[in-house]
N, C-alpha and C positions, 0 to 999 in steps of 0.2 A: 723098416730100413735095415740095411746091413751095416752094423757099427764098424766093421773092419774096413769098409770102402771109403769112409770119409773121416776126417779128424773129429774126435769127440767134441771139441769146442764148437765146431760147425753144427753138429747134431743138437747140442744144447741150445745154441742160438736159434735154430729152426724150431725147436720146441717152444721157445719164447715167442716166436712169430705166430705160431699156432694159437697160443694162449691169448695173445693180443687180438688176433682175428676173432677168436671166440667171444671175447669181451665186447668187441666192436659190432660184430655181425651175428652173434648168437652161436649156439652149438647145434650141430657140429660145425667147427670152423671151416670157412671157405678157403681152405688151403689143402692141396693134395700133392705131396712131394715124395719122390722115390729116388734113392741113391742108386746110381749105376756106376760102372767102373770108371768112367771119365767125367762124372759130374752128377747133375740132378736133372730129372725129368718130372713134369707135373703141371699143376695149374694153381692160379691164385685169383683173387677177386678183382684186384685193382692194379693199375700200373705202378702205384707207389709200393705195393707189396713186391712186385716183380723187381723193382729197383733195389729194395731191401735185400732180397734173395741174392741178386747179382753182386751186390756190394759185399755180402757175407762170404760168398764163394770166392770172390777175388781176394779178400783179406785172409780167409782161413784155409782155403784150399787152392793155392796158386796153381794155375795151369788147367784147372777143371772148368767145365762149362755148365751153364744153367739154361735149359731149354724149357720155356714155360708158356702155357696158354693163359692169357689174361681174360677172365670171364667178362669183365667190364668193357672189353673192346670187341667182343664177339658180335658178329652180324646177326641180329635177332630175326626170327621168323614169325613171331607172334607179338602183338601189341595189346596193351591194356588201355582201353578208352574209358574215361570217367563217365558214369551215368548218374551219379549222385552229386549233390551240391559240392562235396569235397571228397576226393579220393586221396587218403593219406598214404604217404610213403614213409616207413619207419626205419630208423637206423638199425635196430635189432628186431628179430621176429616178434610180432605181437603175440601176447598170450592172454587168455581170459582173465579179466579183472586187473589187467595192467595196461599202462599206456607208455611205451618207450618214447625216446626222443624222435620227434618228427623231422625228417630230412626235407620234405617238400610236400605240396599237395597239388592235385590237378583238378580242374573244374571241367564240366562238360564243354566240349569244343576245343579244349587245349590239345596240343600234340600228344599222342599216346606215349605211355611208358613202354619200353621194350623188354620183353621177358628174356632173361639171359640164363636163368637157372630155375629149376623146379625142385621144391622140397615139400615134404608132407605138410599140407595145410597152408602153404604160402609160396609166393613167387619172389625171386630176386629180380629186381628190375633196374633198368637204367632210365631214369626219368629225364624229360627234356631239360637241358642245361647241365648234363653229365652228373646228375645226382644219383648215387647208387643206394638202394635200400630195399625194404621188404614190403610187400602188399599181401594181406591176408586173403585166403580164398573166400569168395563171396562178399568182398568188401564194397561192392558197388561199382562194377565195371562190366564191360563187355569185351570179349576177345575178338580181335580183328587183325588187320594188317598192321605192321609196325610203323607204317608211314602215315602222316596226317592226311585227312581228306582235303581236297582242294589244293590251293597253293601252299606248299610247305614253308615254314619260317626259315629265314636265313640265319645260319650260325655266324655271328659277327667275327668269330675267331678264324673262320675259314675263308672269308672274302668280304666284300662290301656290297651294300645295297642302299638305294635312296630311301630316306625316311625323313619325317617332318619333326623337328624339335618342338614345334608348337603343339602338335597332336600328342607327342609323348608327354609333354608337360600337362596338357589337359587331362590325359588318362591318369596320370599320377595324382593330380589334384582332386580327382573324383574320389580318391580314397582318404582324403584328409579327414581326420577324426576317427578313422577306423581303429579298433583295438590292435595293440601289438600282440602278435601270436608267433612264437618261435616255429619256424618252418612253414608259416602260412603264406599263401599267395592271393588272398582276397576273398575267400569264402566267408569266414567269420573274423578275419584279421590277417595280418601279414608281418613279416620281419623285414629288416632293412634291405636285404638283397632280393626278397620276394617282391617288394614294392617296385624296384627297378626292373626286375624280370617281367612283371606283369605289364608295366607301362610300355616297355619296348616291344613286348609281344603284340600289343595292339597295332603296332606298325610292321608286323611281320619279321621282327628282329629277335632272334633267340640268344639271350645272354647266358653265361654260366650261372649256376644256381647258388653260388656262395660268394660272400663279400670279398674274400681274399683273391679269388679269381677275377671278380669284377673290377677290382681296383688295379689290375694289371692290363686291362683292355685298352685298345686304341692308342692314341698318341699323348704323350705328356705335354702339358701346356703350362705356361707361367701364370702365376696368380693374377698379374695385371691383365691377362688376356682372357679371363673367365667369361664364359658365355652361357646363356640358358641351355639346359640339358647336358652340361658338363657333369662328370662324375667326380665326387670328392671321396677319396679313400682315406680312412682315418682309423685311429685307435683311441679307445677311451682313456681319460686321464685319471680315473679312479683306481682304487686298489685292485679291483678285478678288471684286468686289461682284456679287451675283446676287440675284434676287428669290426669295422663299421663302414657303411657307404651312404652317401646322400646325393641328392640331385639339386643342381643349381637351378633356381627359378628365375633369377634376374639379379640386378646389382645388389649385392650384399644380402641375399636371402636364399635359404635352402629349404628343401622338403625332405623329410626322412621318417622312417618308422623307428621311433625312439623307445627303447625298452625302459629307460628311466622314467619317462612320462607316460608309458603304457599306451601310446597311440601314435598314429601318423600325424605329424605336425609340421607346420612351416614356422620358421623363426629366423631372426637376423643371423647372418654368418658370424658376427662377433659373439653372439650368445652361444652358438654352436661350438665355436673354438674355445670357449671357456671349459667345456666338458670333453672335447675331443681334440687330439693333436692330428692335424691334417698331414698325411704322408704323401699324397699325390693328388694331382688334378689331371683327369684324363678326358679326352674328347674322342668319341666314337666316329669312325669314318662314315661318310655318306649322308650326313645331316644336311638337308636342303630346305631353307625357309621359302615361303611364297614370294615370288617376284625375283628370286635369285637365278 
């Protein structure tokens, strides 16, 4: 960077952004920025990083522009199709003898992850549900088209499709008792958003892959209007606050992947609310029960 072309405060802030990206996605950081006379040119990994850069430029270099390529929004040419029981996608690049945080996992037959960047020994991928992370070379995949074979799933955030609440609930209940696994989607266990992601995928509906995004889906409904297959967005009541989602089964009963109980479990809504504060009740469009 040319330190004369941009305010020092901006350069310091951008260095902080790089350090944050290195901690989140591993080194080298997935941020490449160059100062030009009228602003910044370069690339970042996620839309959130692009928003950060734009906000920094607007605050610290008024009148300048930031022209950025967002890797996480690139159109992929290659897909990773899972061929092992669980293809793990990691938040930071995996290294021998270590296991970083799992973002998600794909099972054979799932929609493929899209390769958006290649680094020595690993791929940066966008997994189904907009989960961004790393897959190690030779981790149990085959390279192919970035699109799923057969009928592709419908992204619920982009439109609507008909689906059966009864079949979604049946798919979710099939995982009752399975262990809680952070980032899991059903191979050896699952987390709260992974349970909903897997259940709706059986109906060809692709949900976002994290709880915060899931609890903003669909239409907000009132508590007295709760129906089976509605989504409860919540936050834990304990000292360690974390986002959570659950699936309504019927009057006064929910199903969720519970980290405190270390498994997928059904329980009365009243018991659920003793441990979680419900923030929203959402209903996804397109649910059609038999006979309707």
